[in-house]
C-alpha positions in Angstrom: 158.1 126.8 104.6 155.9 129.8 104.6 157.2 132.8 102.6 155.5 135.3 104.8 157.4 134.1 107.8 159.9 136.5 109.3 162.5 135.8 112.0 163.7 138.9 113.8 164.6 140.4 117.1 161.7 141.2 119.3 160.7 144.9 119.4 158.9 146.8 122.2 155.9 147.0 119.9 155.7 143.1 120.1 154.8 143.1 123.8 151.1 142.5 123.3 151.6 139.7 120.7 154.4 138.1 122.6 152.3 138.1 125.8 149.5 136.4 123.9 151.9 133.9 122.4 153.5 133.0 125.8 150.0 132.7 127.4 149.0 130.2 124.7 152.2 128.1 125.3 151.6 128.2 129.1 148.0 127.2 128.6 149.0 124.0 126.8 150.6 122.8 130.0 152.9 120.6 127.9 154.7 117.8 129.9 157.9 118.7 128.1 158.1 122.3 129.3 158.6 123.9 132.7 155.2 124.7 134.2 154.3 128.3 135.1 151.4 129.0 137.5 150.4 131.9 135.4 151.7 133.4 132.1 153.8 136.6 132.4 152.0 139.9 132.4 152.3 142.5 129.6 154.6 144.5 131.9 156.8 141.5 132.5 157.0 140.7 128.8 157.8 144.3 128.0 160.6 144.2 130.6 162.0 141.0 129.0 162.0 142.6 125.6 163.8 145.7 127.0 166.3 143.6 128.9 167.3 141.7 125.7 167.4 144.9 123.7 169.7 146.6 126.2 172.1 143.7 126.5 174.0 143.4 123.3 175.1 139.8 124.2 171.5 138.6 124.6 168.8 138.2 122.1 165.1 137.5 121.9 164.1 136.3 118.5 160.5 135.9 117.3 159.0 134.1 114.4 156.2 136.3 112.9 153.6 135.2 110.4 150.6 137.3 109.4 151.3 139.7 112.3 151.2 136.9 114.8 154.1 135.5 116.8 154.3 131.8 116.2 157.7 131.1 117.8 160.4 132.5 120.0 164.0 131.9 121.1 165.5 133.5 124.2 169.3 133.6 124.3 171.7 134.9 126.9 175.4 134.6 127.8 176.6 132.9 131.0 177.4 135.4 133.8 180.8 134.2 134.9 183.7 135.8 133.1 185.4 132.5 132.2 182.1 131.3 130.6 181.2 134.4 128.6 182.1 132.5 125.4 179.1 130.3 126.1 175.4 131.1 125.7 172.3 129.2 126.6 168.8 129.4 125.1 165.2 128.2 125.2 162.9 127.9 122.3 159.2 127.3 121.6 156.9 127.1 118.6 153.1 127.6 118.6 151.1 124.3 118.4 149.7 125.1 115.0 153.1 125.8 113.5 155.1 122.9 114.8 156.8 120.7 112.2 157.0 123.5 109.6 160.7 124.3 110.1 160.2 127.3 112.4 162.6 125.9 115.0 165.3 125.5 112.3 164.8 129.1 111.2 165.0 130.4 114.8 168.2 128.4 115.3 169.8 129.8 112.1 169.1 133.3 113.5 170.8 132.3 116.7 173.9 130.9 114.9 174.4 134.2 113.0 174.0 136.2 116.2 176.3 134.0 118.2 179.1 134.2 115.5 178.7 138.0 115.3 179.1 138.4 119.0 182.0 136.1 119.5 180.4 133.1 121.1 182.2 129.8 120.8 179.6 127.4 122.3 175.8 127.1 122.6 174.1 125.1 125.4 170.6 124.0 126.2 168.6 121.9 128.6 165.7 119.8 127.2 163.3 117.4 128.9 164.4 113.8 128.1 160.8 113.2 127.1 160.8 115.9 124.4 161.6 113.6 121.5 160.8 116.1 118.7 163.1 118.8 120.2 165.9 116.4 120.8 165.7 115.2 117.2 165.8 118.8 116.0 168.8 119.7 118.1 170.7 116.6 117.1 170.0 117.3 113.4 171.7 120.7 114.0 174.8 119.1 115.5 174.0 119.5 119.2 175.5 116.6 121.2 174.5 115.1 124.5 176.9 116.4 127.2 175.2 115.4 130.3 172.1 114.3 132.1 170.4 115.6 135.3 168.5 112.5 136.5 165.1 113.2 137.9 165.7 117.0 137.7 162.1 117.8 136.9 158.7 116.7 138.3 155.9 116.2 135.8 152.9 115.3 137.9 154.1 112.6 140.2 156.9 111.4 137.9 160.5 112.6 137.7 161.9 113.4 134.3 165.5 113.8 133.4 167.0 116.9 131.8 169.4 116.4 128.9 172.3 118.8 128.6 173.2 119.5 125.0 175.9 121.6 123.4 177.3 122.7 120.1 180.3 124.7 119.0 179.6 127.9 117.0 
């Protein structure tokens, strides 16, 4: 694992680098991620960072190496009062950095944040075709809690969404 890697909360000064990172992920058009017609603008990314900074129960973590963002994890609580003990997240890692433990480091930052803020459960949705992500989540104790059959279209094919969860 790289020693120059830092996992930290995204800062307003990260807007340019995070915009470039997200644009690269969007450009991959991976069949295991939700498709976006266009990547978010710098203004949209700056607002996302500000929103996560302002909400003490949300977090936007970035993995930074050599001043470049190589991964991110976006976490938020569920809105309904009876579900505020639960948070959900999405995560991605740059193509050139996959398989290096970046996802594990991002998850560890999430666990610390969730414990500190009183969460009791973490949830996620993952494309059933995203084998590497499923293996990572299972290795961290996430269990399969449900399945949304045919919930996503990838080209002309339907793909299931797995619902996974873990206690904090």
